[in-house]
C-alpha positions in Angstrom: 41.6 37.5 18.8 38.3 39.1 17.8 35.7 36.8 16.4 34.1 37.9 13.2 30.3 37.6 13.0 28.7 35.4 10.3 27.2 38.4 8.6 30.5 40.3 8.4 32.3 37.1 7.3 29.9 36.7 4.4 29.7 40.3 3.4 33.4 40.7 3.4 34.1 37.4 1.7 35.8 37.5 -1.7 33.1 35.1 -3.0 30.2 36.9 -1.4 28.3 37.3 -4.7 28.6 33.6 -5.4 27.6 32.6 -1.9 24.5 34.8 -2.1 23.7 33.5 -5.6 24.0 29.9 -4.4 21.7 30.6 -1.5 19.1 32.3 -3.6 19.3 29.6 -6.2 18.3 27.1 -3.6 21.6 25.4 -2.7 21.4 24.2 0.9 23.5 25.9 3.5 25.4 22.6 4.0 26.2 22.5 0.2 27.6 26.0 0.4 29.5 25.2 3.6 31.0 22.1 1.8 31.8 24.1 -1.3 33.7 26.7 0.7 35.6 24.1 2.7 36.6 22.4 -0.6 37.6 25.7 -2.1 39.6 26.9 0.9 40.7 23.7 2.7 43.5 25.2 4.6 42.1 28.8 5.1 39.5 28.9 7.8 39.2 32.6 7.3 37.2 31.9 4.1 35.2 29.0 5.4 31.7 29.9 6.7 29.7 27.5 8.9 26.3 26.2 7.7 24.8 27.8 10.8 26.1 31.3 9.9 24.9 30.7 6.3 21.5 29.7 7.6 21.2 32.7 9.9 22.3 35.0 7.1 19.8 33.4 4.7 16.9 33.7 7.2 17.7 37.2 8.4 19.0 39.0 5.3 17.7 37.1 2.3 14.3 36.2 3.8 14.2 32.8 2.0 12.0 30.7 4.2 10.4 27.6 2.7 10.4 23.9 3.2 12.5 23.4 0.1 15.4 25.5 1.6 15.5 24.0 5.0 
């Protein structure tokens, strides 16, 4: 089984716009992680770890501040 990278998992996610909006709006990566787990409790394919979300936010959204950590 091939493992999908965090970037690919987010960019191909059916809720990618909402994930990105939540991150830009200041939701913590743990909040987004919990939201996805609640929305897709039995489908790990659509769950994204907070670490993947954090890496995506840092690398692609360039949102770095104390309020977002």
